[in-house]
C-alpha positions as CSV (number, residue, x, y, z in Angstrom):
1,X,78.5,-38.6,-18.9
2,X,79.9,-36.7,-21.8
3,X,76.8,-35.4,-23.7
4,X,75.8,-32.0,-22.5
5,X,72.2,-33.0,-22.0
6,X,73.1,-36.2,-20.2
7,X,75.3,-34.2,-17.9
8,X,72.7,-31.6,-17.3
9,X,70.1,-34.2,-16.2
10,X,72.7,-35.8,-14.0
11,X,73.6,-32.4,-12.4
12,X,69.9,-31.7,-11.8
13,X,69.5,-35.1,-10.0
14,X,72.8,-34.7,-8.1
15,X,71.7,-31.4,-6.7
16,X,68.9,-33.3,-4.8
17,X,70.2,-36.9,-4.6
18,X,73.5,-38.6,-4.1
19,X,76.1,-38.9,-6.9
20,X,75.7,-42.7,-7.2
21,X,71.9,-42.6,-7.1
22,X,71.9,-39.9,-9.8
23,X,74.3,-41.7,-12.0
24,X,72.3,-45.0,-11.8
25,X,69.0,-43.3,-12.5
26,X,70.3,-41.5,-15.6
27,X,71.9,-44.6,-17.0
28,X,69.0,-46.9,-16.3
29,X,66.3,-44.6,-17.5
30,X,68.2,-43.8,-20.7
31,X,68.6,-47.5,-21.3
32,X,64.8,-48.0,-20.8
33,X,64.2,-45.8,-23.8
34,X,66.9,-47.4,-25.9
35,X,69.5,-44.6,-25.4
36,X,72.6,-43.8,-23.4
37,X,73.4,-40.6,-21.5
38,X,75.6,-39.8,-24.4
39,X,72.9,-40.2,-27.1
40,X,69.8,-38.6,-25.6
41,X,68.3,-35.6,-27.3
42,X,66.0,-32.9,-26.2
43,X,63.1,-34.9,-27.7
44,X,63.8,-37.7,-25.3
45,X,63.3,-35.5,-22.2
46,X,59.5,-35.8,-22.2
47,X,59.9,-39.6,-22.3
48,X,62.5,-39.6,-19.5
49,X,60.8,-37.3,-17.0
50,X,58.1,-39.8,-16.0
51,X,60.7,-42.6,-15.7
52,X,63.0,-40.5,-13.6
53,X,60.2,-39.3,-11.3
54,X,59.6,-42.7,-9.7
55,X,63.1,-43.2,-8.3
56,X,63.4,-39.4,-7.6
57,X,60.3,-39.7,-5.3
58,X,61.5,-42.9,-3.7
59,X,65.0,-41.6,-2.9
60,X,64.3,-37.9,-2.5
61,X,60.8,-37.6,-1.3
62,X,58.0,-35.4,-2.6
63,X,59.7,-32.0,-2.3
64,X,62.9,-32.9,-3.9
65,X,61.2,-34.9,-6.7
66,X,59.0,-31.9,-7.5
67,X,62.1,-29.6,-7.7
68,X,63.8,-32.2,-10.0
69,X,60.7,-32.4,-12.2
70,X,60.5,-28.6,-12.6
71,X,64.2,-28.3,-13.5
72,X,63.9,-31.2,-16.0
73,X,60.9,-29.6,-17.7
74,X,63.0,-26.5,-18.3
75,X,65.2,-28.6,-20.5
76,X,62.4,-29.3,-23.0
């Protein structure tokens, strides 16, 4: 992930989830909005947060997913 924003999202996820899970979530959720981790912009964050929260809750549980959401919202 070479864009700064894509990397920051990945780093937020990786702090709470595994590297592989974080990478897959970022790539797949960016793809869902027609972007890549390299092409997302700050305007895309609001669209990405709800998409990221499902897998974050599934793989990390309520506490970790809440921390992820709070950190992602700071990127807006």
